[in-house]
Predicted model as a PDB file, atoms N, CA, C, CB and O in Angstrom, pLDDT in the B-factor column:
MODEL        1                                                                  
ATOM      1  N   UNK A   1      72.364  77.032  11.012  1.00 77.00           N  
ATOM      2  CA  UNK A   1      72.432  76.140  12.173  1.00 77.00           C  
ATOM      3  C   UNK A   1      74.102  76.002  12.745  1.00 77.00           C  
ATOM      4  CB  UNK A   1      71.772  74.599  11.661  1.00 77.00           C  
ATOM      5  O   UNK A   1      75.100  75.862  12.038  1.00 77.00           O  
ATOM      6  N   UNK A   2      74.047  76.076  13.965  1.00 84.00           N  
ATOM      7  CA  UNK A   2      75.424  76.207  14.350  1.00 84.00           C  
ATOM      8  C   UNK A   2      75.779  74.713  15.017  1.00 84.00           C  
ATOM      9  CB  UNK A   2      75.628  77.544  15.434  1.00 84.00           C  
ATOM     10  O   UNK A   2      75.162  73.944  15.754  1.00 84.00           O  
ATOM     11  N   UNK A   3      77.173  74.701  14.338  1.00 88.00           N  
ATOM     12  CA  UNK A   3      77.825  73.274  14.672  1.00 88.00           C  
ATOM     13  C   UNK A   3      78.387  73.383  16.166  1.00 88.00           C  
ATOM     14  CB  UNK A   3      79.155  72.861  13.545  1.00 88.00           C  
ATOM     15  O   UNK A   3      78.892  74.384  16.676  1.00 88.00           O  
ATOM     16  N   UNK A   4      78.205  72.244  16.701  1.00 87.00           N  
ATOM     17  CA  UNK A   4      78.771  71.890  18.224  1.00 87.00           C  
ATOM     18  C   UNK A   4      80.253  71.392  17.878  1.00 87.00           C  
ATOM     19  CB  UNK A   4      77.778  70.529  19.136  1.00 87.00           C  
ATOM     20  O   UNK A   4      80.509  70.419  17.169  1.00 87.00           O  
ATOM     21  N   UNK A   5      81.319  72.353  18.595  1.00 89.00           N  
ATOM     22  CA  UNK A   5      82.647  72.070  18.381  1.00 89.00           C  
ATOM     23  C   UNK A   5      82.781  70.941  19.110  1.00 89.00           C  
ATOM     24  CB  UNK A   5      83.591  73.102  18.717  1.00 89.00           C  
ATOM     25  O   UNK A   5      82.166  70.659  20.139  1.00 89.00           O  
ATOM     26  N   UNK A   6      83.757  70.180  18.444  1.00 93.00           N  
ATOM     27  CA  UNK A   6      84.352  68.986  18.876  1.00 93.00           C  
ATOM     28  C   UNK A   6      85.727  68.837  19.082  1.00 93.00           C  
ATOM     29  CB  UNK A   6      84.052  68.113  18.103  1.00 93.00           C  
ATOM     30  O   UNK A   6      86.558  69.138  18.225  1.00 93.00           O  
ATOM     31  N   UNK A   7      86.033  68.328  20.320  1.00 95.00           N  
ATOM     32  CA  UNK A   7      87.487  68.341  20.815  1.00 95.00           C  
ATOM     33  C   UNK A   7      88.012  66.756  20.857  1.00 95.00           C  
ATOM     34  CB  UNK A   7      87.573  69.089  22.421  1.00 95.00           C  
ATOM     35  O   UNK A   7      87.348  65.719  20.857  1.00 95.00           O  
ATOM     36  N   UNK A   8      89.500  66.969  20.894  1.00 95.00           N  
ATOM     37  CA  UNK A   8      89.920  65.817  21.027  1.00 95.00           C  
ATOM     38  C   UNK A   8      90.177  65.462  22.167  1.00 95.00           C  
ATOM     39  CB  UNK A   8      90.757  65.614  20.400  1.00 95.00           C  
ATOM     40  O   UNK A   8      90.150  66.385  22.982  1.00 95.00           O  
ATOM     41  N   UNK A   9      90.500  64.157  22.688  1.00 95.00           N  
ATOM     42  CA  UNK A   9      90.593  63.533  23.899  1.00 95.00           C  
ATOM     43  C   UNK A   9      91.371  64.576  24.804  1.00 95.00           C  
ATOM     44  CB  UNK A   9      91.290  62.113  23.758  1.00 95.00           C  
ATOM     45  O   UNK A   9      90.842  65.113  25.777  1.00 95.00           O  
ATOM     46  N   UNK A  10      92.603  64.805  24.422  1.00 97.00           N  
ATOM     47  CA  UNK A  10      93.529  65.564  25.106  1.00 97.00           C  
ATOM     48  C   UNK A  10      92.825  66.996  25.421  1.00 97.00           C  
ATOM     49  CB  UNK A  10      94.868  65.673  24.240  1.00 97.00           C  
ATOM     50  O   UNK A  10      92.635  67.354  26.583  1.00 97.00           O  
ATOM     51  N   UNK A  11      92.503  67.678  24.457  1.00 97.00           N  
ATOM     52  CA  UNK A  11      91.582  68.961  24.575  1.00 97.00           C  
ATOM     53  C   UNK A  11      90.444  68.837  25.749  1.00 97.00           C  
ATOM     54  CB  UNK A  11      90.788  69.206  23.090  1.00 97.00           C  
ATOM     55  O   UNK A  11      90.242  69.628  26.670  1.00 97.00           O  
ATOM     56  N   UNK A  12      89.817  67.719  25.474  1.00 96.00           N  
ATOM     57  CA  UNK A  12      88.663  67.490  26.356  1.00 96.00           C  
ATOM     58  C   UNK A  12      89.180  67.362  27.992  1.00 96.00           C  
ATOM     59  CB  UNK A  12      87.880  66.064  25.817  1.00 96.00           C  
ATOM     60  O   UNK A  12      88.461  67.815  28.883  1.00 96.00           O  
ATOM     61  N   UNK A  13      90.227  66.835  28.240  1.00 97.00           N  
ATOM     62  CA  UNK A  13      90.882  66.513  29.510  1.00 97.00           C  
ATOM     63  C   UNK A  13      91.383  67.871  29.840  1.00 97.00           C  
ATOM     64  CB  UNK A  13      92.051  65.350  29.442  1.00 97.00           C  
ATOM     65  O   UNK A  13      91.171  68.249  30.992  1.00 97.00           O  
ATOM     66  N   UNK A  14      91.951  68.598  29.107  1.00 97.00           N  
ATOM     67  CA  UNK A  14      92.237  69.993  29.515  1.00 97.00           C  
ATOM     68  C   UNK A  14      91.409  70.784  30.050  1.00 97.00           C  
ATOM     69  CB  UNK A  14      92.601  70.644  28.653  1.00 97.00           C  
ATOM     70  O   UNK A  14      91.587  71.404  31.099  1.00 97.00           O  
ATOM     71  N   UNK A  15      90.280  70.809  29.228  1.00 96.00           N  
ATOM     72  CA  UNK A  15      88.923  71.454  29.330  1.00 96.00           C  
ATOM     73  C   UNK A  15      88.468  71.164  31.002  1.00 96.00           C  
ATOM     74  CB  UNK A  15      87.751  70.683  28.083  1.00 96.00           C  
ATOM     75  O   UNK A  15      88.159  71.976  31.874  1.00 96.00           O  
ATOM     76  N   UNK A  16      88.570  69.626  31.046  1.00 97.00           N  
ATOM     77  CA  UNK A  16      87.870  69.179  32.237  1.00 97.00           C  
ATOM     78  C   UNK A  16      88.626  69.578  33.447  1.00 97.00           C  
ATOM     79  CB  UNK A  16      87.656  67.692  32.223  1.00 97.00           C  
ATOM     80  O   UNK A  16      88.096  69.904  34.509  1.00 97.00           O  
ATOM     81  N   UNK A  17      90.001  69.526  33.200  1.00 98.00           N  
ATOM     82  CA  UNK A  17      90.919  70.062  34.385  1.00 98.00           C  
ATOM     83  C   UNK A  17      90.680  71.277  34.543  1.00 98.00           C  
ATOM     84  CB  UNK A  17      92.359  69.958  34.249  1.00 98.00           C  
ATOM     85  O   UNK A  17      90.526  71.572  35.728  1.00 98.00           O  
ATOM     86  N   UNK A  18      90.575  72.199  33.753  1.00 98.00           N  
ATOM     87  CA  UNK A  18      90.398  73.715  34.055  1.00 98.00           C  
ATOM     88  C   UNK A  18      89.089  73.986  34.892  1.00 98.00           C  
ATOM     89  CB  UNK A  18      90.312  74.573  32.645  1.00 98.00           C  
ATOM     90  O   UNK A  18      89.023  74.682  35.906  1.00 98.00           O  
ATOM     91  N   UNK A  19      88.083  73.322  34.291  1.00 97.00           N  
ATOM     92  CA  UNK A  19      86.898  73.225  35.018  1.00 97.00           C  
ATOM     93  C   UNK A  19      86.774  73.054  36.577  1.00 97.00           C  
ATOM     94  CB  UNK A  19      86.307  72.240  34.476  1.00 97.00           C  
ATOM     95  O   UNK A  19      86.322  73.721  37.507  1.00 97.00           O  
ATOM     96  N   UNK A  20      87.462  71.704  36.397  1.00 98.00           N  
ATOM     97  CA  UNK A  20      87.766  71.205  38.256  1.00 98.00           C  
ATOM     98  C   UNK A  20      88.420  72.256  38.776  1.00 98.00           C  
ATOM     99  CB  UNK A  20      88.875  69.737  38.655  1.00 98.00           C  
ATOM    100  O   UNK A  20      87.794  72.740  39.718  1.00 98.00           O  
ATOM    101  N   UNK A  21      89.609  72.898  38.495  1.00 98.00           N  
ATOM    102  CA  UNK A  21      89.956  73.680  39.246  1.00 98.00           C  
ATOM    103  C   UNK A  21      89.276  74.968  39.339  1.00 98.00           C  
ATOM    104  CB  UNK A  21      91.044  73.744  39.052  1.00 98.00           C  
ATOM    105  O   UNK A  21      89.317  75.503  40.447  1.00 98.00           O  
ATOM    106  N   UNK A  22      88.672  75.561  38.425  1.00 98.00           N  
ATOM    107  CA  UNK A  22      87.696  76.549  38.602  1.00 98.00           C  
ATOM    108  C   UNK A  22      86.701  76.260  39.975  1.00 98.00           C  
ATOM    109  CB  UNK A  22      86.858  76.588  37.224  1.00 98.00           C  
ATOM    110  O   UNK A  22      86.741  76.877  41.039  1.00 98.00           O  
ATOM    111  N   UNK A  23      85.955  75.318  39.668  1.00 98.00           N  
ATOM    112  CA  UNK A  23      85.054  74.759  40.784  1.00 98.00           C  
ATOM    113  C   UNK A  23      85.827  74.670  42.025  1.00 98.00           C  
ATOM    114  CB  UNK A  23      84.469  73.335  40.449  1.00 98.00           C  
ATOM    115  O   UNK A  23      85.400  75.263  43.016  1.00 98.00           O  
ATOM    116  N   UNK A  24      86.817  74.059  42.082  1.00 98.00           N  
ATOM    117  CA  UNK A  24      87.745  74.064  43.176  1.00 98.00           C  
ATOM    118  C   UNK A  24      88.123  75.037  43.927  1.00 98.00           C  
ATOM    119  CB  UNK A  24      88.686  73.706  42.866  1.00 98.00           C  
ATOM    120  O   UNK A  24      88.261  74.918  45.145  1.00 98.00           O  
ATOM    121  N   UNK A  25      88.309  76.000  43.342  1.00 98.00           N  
ATOM    122  CA  UNK A  25      88.789  77.508  43.771  1.00 98.00           C  
ATOM    123  C   UNK A  25      87.474  78.325  44.345  1.00 98.00           C  
ATOM    124  CB  UNK A  25      89.472  78.411  42.319  1.00 98.00           C  
ATOM    125  O   UNK A  25      87.434  78.920  45.422  1.00 98.00           O  
ATOM    126  N   UNK A  26      86.467  78.221  43.432  1.00 98.00           N  
ATOM    127  CA  UNK A  26      85.232  78.616  43.869  1.00 98.00           C  
ATOM    128  C   UNK A  26      84.671  78.113  45.400  1.00 98.00           C  
ATOM    129  CB  UNK A  26      84.353  78.152  42.799  1.00 98.00           C  
ATOM    130  O   UNK A  26      84.228  78.872  46.263  1.00 98.00           O  
ATOM    131  N   UNK A  27      84.776  76.979  45.483  1.00 98.00           N  
ATOM    132  CA  UNK A  27      84.390  76.182  46.799  1.00 98.00           C  
ATOM    133  C   UNK A  27      85.448  76.701  47.803  1.00 98.00           C  
ATOM    134  CB  UNK A  27      84.463  74.412  46.630  1.00 98.00           C  
ATOM    135  O   UNK A  27      85.054  77.260  48.827  1.00 98.00           O  
ATOM    136  N   UNK A  28      86.636  76.562  47.588  1.00 98.00           N  
ATOM    137  CA  UNK A  28      87.427  77.049  48.653  1.00 98.00           C  
ATOM    138  C   UNK A  28      87.224  78.646  48.983  1.00 98.00           C  
ATOM    139  CB  UNK A  28      88.884  76.740  48.286  1.00 98.00           C  
ATOM    140  O   UNK A  28      87.327  79.025  50.149  1.00 98.00           O  
ATOM    141  N   UNK A  29      86.980  79.424  48.092  1.00 98.00           N  
ATOM    142  CA  UNK A  29      86.481  80.821  48.478  1.00 98.00           C  
ATOM    143  C   UNK A  29      85.193  80.864  49.361  1.00 98.00           C  
ATOM    144  CB  UNK A  29      86.186  81.623  47.183  1.00 98.00           C  
ATOM    145  O   UNK A  29      84.970  81.753  50.182  1.00 98.00           O  
ATOM    146  N   UNK A  30      84.406  79.853  49.113  1.00 98.00           N  
ATOM    147  CA  UNK A  30      83.332  80.192  49.876  1.00 98.00           C  
ATOM    148  C   UNK A  30      83.461  79.249  51.215  1.00 98.00           C  
ATOM    149  CB  UNK A  30      81.969  80.000  49.020  1.00 98.00           C  
ATOM    150  O   UNK A  30      82.765  79.684  52.133  1.00 98.00           O  
ATOM    151  N   UNK A  31      84.157  78.115  51.519  1.00 97.00           N  
ATOM    152  CA  UNK A  31      84.682  77.927  52.496  1.00 97.00           C  
ATOM    153  C   UNK A  31      85.202  78.846  53.398  1.00 97.00           C  
ATOM    154  CB  UNK A  31      85.321  77.303  52.224  1.00 97.00           C  
ATOM    155  O   UNK A  31      84.774  79.047  54.535  1.00 97.00           O  
ATOM    156  N   UNK A  32      86.316  79.503  52.755  1.00 97.00           N  
ATOM    157  CA  UNK A  32      87.075  80.479  53.510  1.00 97.00           C  
ATOM    158  C   UNK A  32      85.969  81.682  54.261  1.00 97.00           C  
ATOM    159  CB  UNK A  32      88.206  81.202  52.372  1.00 97.00           C  
ATOM    160  O   UNK A  32      85.984  82.148  55.401  1.00 97.00           O  
ATOM    161  N   UNK A  33      85.121  81.918  53.197  1.00 97.00           N  
ATOM    162  CA  UNK A  33      84.279  82.848  53.709  1.00 97.00           C  
ATOM    163  C   UNK A  33      83.213  82.609  54.885  1.00 97.00           C  
ATOM    164  CB  UNK A  33      83.671  83.246  52.670  1.00 97.00           C  
ATOM    165  O   UNK A  33      82.829  83.396  55.750  1.00 97.00           O  
ATOM    166  N   UNK A  34      82.877  81.359  54.656  1.00 97.00           N  
ATOM    167  CA  UNK A  34      82.120  80.678  55.893  1.00 97.00           C  
ATOM    168  C   UNK A  34      82.941  80.530  57.157  1.00 97.00           C  
ATOM    169  CB  UNK A  34      81.640  79.222  55.521  1.00 97.00           C  
ATOM    170  O   UNK A  34      82.409  80.874  58.213  1.00 97.00           O  
ATOM    171  N   UNK A  35      84.199  80.046  57.169  1.00 96.00           N  
ATOM    172  CA  UNK A  35      84.947  80.017  58.265  1.00 96.00           C  
ATOM    173  C   UNK A  35      85.264  81.449  58.895  1.00 96.00           C  
ATOM    174  CB  UNK A  35      86.126  79.298  57.917  1.00 96.00           C  
ATOM    175  O   UNK A  35      85.303  81.668  60.105  1.00 96.00           O  
ATOM    176  N   UNK A  36      85.512  82.512  57.760  1.00 96.00           N  
ATOM    177  CA  UNK A  36      85.518  83.887  58.568  1.00 96.00           C  
ATOM    178  C   UNK A  36      84.381  84.186  59.072  1.00 96.00           C  
ATOM    179  CB  UNK A  36      85.872  85.042  57.842  1.00 96.00           C  
ATOM    180  O   UNK A  36      84.493  84.876  60.085  1.00 96.00           O  
ATOM    181  N   UNK A  37      83.265  83.929  58.753  1.00 96.00           N  
ATOM    182  CA  UNK A  37      81.917  84.436  59.303  1.00 96.00           C  
ATOM    183  C   UNK A  37      81.683  83.678  60.735  1.00 96.00           C  
ATOM    184  CB  UNK A  37      80.611  84.086  58.177  1.00 96.00           C  
ATOM    185  O   UNK A  37      81.186  84.246  61.707  1.00 96.00           O  
ATOM    186  N   UNK A  38      82.086  82.394  60.725  1.00 96.00           N  
ATOM    187  CA  UNK A  38      81.835  81.539  61.914  1.00 96.00           C  
ATOM    188  C   UNK A  38      82.936  81.659  62.832  1.00 96.00           C  
ATOM    189  CB  UNK A  38      81.637  80.090  61.563  1.00 96.00           C  
ATOM    190  O   UNK A  38      82.787  81.444  64.035  1.00 96.00           O  
ATOM    191  N   UNK A  39      84.149  82.027  62.265  1.00 96.00           N  
ATOM    192  CA  UNK A  39      85.195  82.130  63.524  1.00 96.00           C  
ATOM    193  C   UNK A  39      84.770  82.984  64.574  1.00 96.00           C  
ATOM    194  CB  UNK A  39      86.582  82.680  63.124  1.00 96.00           C  
ATOM    195  O   UNK A  39      84.478  82.263  65.529  1.00 96.00           O  
ATOM    196  N   UNK A  40      84.598  84.186  64.848  1.00 96.00           N  
ATOM    197  CA  UNK A  40      84.363  84.910  65.897  1.00 96.00           C  
ATOM    198  C   UNK A  40      83.345  84.115  66.937  1.00 96.00           C  
ATOM    199  CB  UNK A  40      83.855  86.231  65.394  1.00 96.00           C  
ATOM    200  O   UNK A  40      83.540  84.033  68.150  1.00 96.00           O  
ATOM    201  N   UNK A  41      82.176  83.524  66.192  1.00 96.00           N  
ATOM    202  CA  UNK A  41      81.178  83.124  67.286  1.00 96.00           C  
ATOM    203  C   UNK A  41      81.795  81.928  67.839  1.00 96.00           C  
ATOM    204  CB  UNK A  41      79.645  82.829  66.769  1.00 96.00           C  
ATOM    205  O   UNK A  41      81.569  81.665  69.020  1.00 96.00           O  
ATOM    206  N   UNK A  42      82.686  81.023  67.015  1.00 95.00           N  
ATOM    207  CA  UNK A  42      83.282  79.671  67.624  1.00 95.00           C  
ATOM    208  C   UNK A  42      84.491  80.146  68.805  1.00 95.00           C  
ATOM    209  CB  UNK A  42      84.066  78.627  66.212  1.00 95.00           C  
ATOM    210  O   UNK A  42      84.600  79.578  69.892  1.00 95.00           O  
ATOM    211  N   UNK A  43      85.215  81.102  68.434  1.00 95.00           N  
ATOM    212  CA  UNK A  43      86.041  81.373  69.450  1.00 95.00           C  
ATOM    213  C   UNK A  43      85.272  81.789  70.597  1.00 95.00           C  
ATOM    214  CB  UNK A  43      86.992  82.308  69.085  1.00 95.00           C  
ATOM    215  O   UNK A  43      85.587  81.189  71.624  1.00 95.00           O  
ATOM    216  N   UNK A  44      84.233  82.757  70.734  1.00 95.00           N  
ATOM    217  CA  UNK A  44      83.522  83.069  71.867  1.00 95.00           C  
ATOM    218  C   UNK A  44      82.881  81.941  72.520  1.00 95.00           C  
ATOM    219  CB  UNK A  44      82.602  84.009  71.574  1.00 95.00           C  
ATOM    220  O   UNK A  44      82.865  81.904  73.750  1.00 95.00           O  
ATOM    221  N   UNK A  45      82.384  81.078  71.873  1.00 95.00           N  
ATOM    222  CA  UNK A  45      81.792  79.955  72.491  1.00 95.00           C  
ATOM    223  C   UNK A  45      82.980  79.211  73.127  1.00 95.00           C  
ATOM    224  CB  UNK A  45      80.962  79.074  71.464  1.00 95.00           C  
ATOM    225  O   UNK A  45      82.847  78.753  74.262  1.00 95.00           O  
ATOM    226  N   UNK A  46      83.958  79.089  72.555  1.00 95.00           N  
ATOM    227  CA  UNK A  46      85.189  78.296  73.248  1.00 95.00           C  
ATOM    228  C   UNK A  46      85.656  79.195  74.509  1.00 95.00           C  
ATOM    229  CB  UNK A  46      86.580  78.075  72.100  1.00 95.00           C  
ATOM    230  O   UNK A  46      85.795  78.606  75.580  1.00 95.00           O  
ATOM    231  N   UNK A  47      85.839  80.217  74.464  1.00 94.00           N  
ATOM    232  CA  UNK A  47      86.167  81.209  75.529  1.00 94.00           C  
ATOM    233  C   UNK A  47      85.016  80.797  76.594  1.00 94.00           C  
ATOM    234  CB  UNK A  47      86.104  82.912  74.971  1.00 94.00           C  
ATOM    235  O   UNK A  47      85.338  80.351  77.696  1.00 94.00           O  
ATOM    236  N   UNK A  48      83.778  80.952  76.250  1.00 94.00           N  
ATOM    237  CA  UNK A  48      82.827  80.895  77.517  1.00 94.00           C  
ATOM    238  C   UNK A  48      82.758  79.507  77.967  1.00 94.00           C  
ATOM    239  CB  UNK A  48      81.315  81.415  77.228  1.00 94.00           C  
ATOM    240  O   UNK A  48      82.399  79.354  79.134  1.00 94.00           O  
ATOM    241  N   UNK A  49      83.038  78.423  77.253  1.00 94.00           N  
ATOM    242  CA  UNK A  49      83.223  77.016  77.585  1.00 94.00           C  
ATOM    243  C   UNK A  49      84.494  76.789  78.620  1.00 94.00           C  
ATOM    244  CB  UNK A  49      83.444  76.204  76.197  1.00 94.00           C  
ATOM    245  O   UNK A  49      84.411  76.127  79.654  1.00 94.00           O  
ATOM    246  N   UNK A  50      85.685  77.459  78.151  1.00 93.00           N  
ATOM    247  CA  UNK A  50      86.455  77.374  79.001  1.00 93.00           C  
ATOM    248  C   UNK A  50      86.517  78.115  80.227  1.00 93.00           C  
ATOM    249  CB  UNK A  50      87.287  77.444  78.486  1.00 93.00           C  
ATOM    250  O   UNK A  50      87.183  77.615  81.133  1.00 93.00           O  
ATOM    251  N   UNK A  51      85.904  79.300  80.439  1.00 92.00           N  
ATOM    252  CA  UNK A  51      85.648  79.875  81.664  1.00 92.00           C  
ATOM    253  C   UNK A  51      84.630  79.234  82.624  1.00 92.00           C  
ATOM    254  CB  UNK A  51      85.274  81.132  81.403  1.00 92.00           C  
ATOM    255  O   UNK A  51      84.741  79.229  83.850  1.00 92.00           O  
ATOM    256  N   UNK A  52      83.451  78.601  81.789  1.00 90.00           N  
ATOM    257  CA  UNK A  52      82.563  77.833  82.431  1.00 90.00           C  
ATOM    258  C   UNK A  52      83.260  76.764  83.226  1.00 90.00           C  
ATOM    259  CB  UNK A  52      81.637  77.303  81.500  1.00 90.00           C  
ATOM    260  O   UNK A  52      83.032  76.602  84.425  1.00 90.00           O  
ATOM    261  N   UNK A  53      84.153  76.002  82.508  1.00 88.00           N  
ATOM    262  CA  UNK A  53      84.680  74.835  83.036  1.00 88.00           C  
ATOM    263  C   UNK A  53      85.961  75.272  84.212  1.00 88.00           C  
ATOM    264  CB  UNK A  53      85.221  73.904  81.694  1.00 88.00           C  
ATOM    265  O   UNK A  53      86.307  74.508  85.113  1.00 88.00           O  
ATOM    266  N   UNK A  54      86.495  76.500  84.008  1.00 81.00           N  
ATOM    267  CA  UNK A  54      87.464  76.860  85.019  1.00 81.00           C  
ATOM    268  C   UNK A  54      86.640  77.377  86.340  1.00 81.00           C  
ATOM    269  CB  UNK A  54      88.487  78.018  84.413  1.00 81.00           C  
ATOM    270  O   UNK A  54      87.177  77.531  87.437  1.00 81.00           O  
ATOM    271  N   UNK A  55      85.422  77.593  86.102  1.00 80.00           N  
ATOM    272  CA  UNK A  55      84.675  77.972  87.336  1.00 80.00           C  
ATOM    273  C   UNK A  55      84.369  77.000  88.095  1.00 80.00           C  
ATOM    274  CB  UNK A  55      83.550  78.601  87.135  1.00 80.00           C  
ATOM    275  O   UNK A  55      84.271  77.107  89.318  1.00 80.00           O  
ATOM    276  N   UNK A  56      84.157  75.784  87.344  1.00 80.00           N  
ATOM    277  CA  UNK A  56      83.650  74.475  87.827  1.00 80.00           C  
ATOM    278  C   UNK A  56      84.523  73.708  88.778  1.00 80.00           C  
ATOM    279  CB  UNK A  56      83.400  73.620  86.695  1.00 80.00           C  
ATOM    280  O   UNK A  56      84.048  72.936  89.612  1.00 80.00           O  
ATOM    281  N   UNK A  57      86.112  73.987  88.606  1.00 77.00           N  
ATOM    282  CA  UNK A  57      87.046  73.651  89.181  1.00 77.00           C  
ATOM    283  C   UNK A  57      87.002  73.798  90.606  1.00 77.00           C  
ATOM    284  CB  UNK A  57      87.928  74.172  88.666  1.00 77.00           C  
ATOM    285  O   UNK A  57      86.432  74.829  90.963  1.00 77.00           O  
ATOM    286  N   UNK A  58      87.416  73.105  91.477  1.00 69.00           N  
ATOM    287  CA  UNK A  58      87.619  73.333  92.880  1.00 69.00           C  
ATOM    288  C   UNK A  58      88.615  74.165  93.212  1.00 69.00           C  
ATOM    289  CB  UNK A  58      87.831  72.238  93.532  1.00 69.00           C  
ATOM    290  O   UNK A  58      88.848  74.408  94.396  1.00 69.00           O  
TER     291      UNK A  58                                                      
ENDMDL                                                                          
END                                                                             
């Protein structure tokens, strides 16, 4: 039978902090990738709206 390791509160806090950092870094990479994929589309739409808006000006 395997014994479940036990940690002191300080060790547990350090483990939790490490996990939070890992998850935050992963989420940041996912957001960065999503922004990089969306950026060309968003820039093109903004340019089209600007051109359309200028064409409407007298």
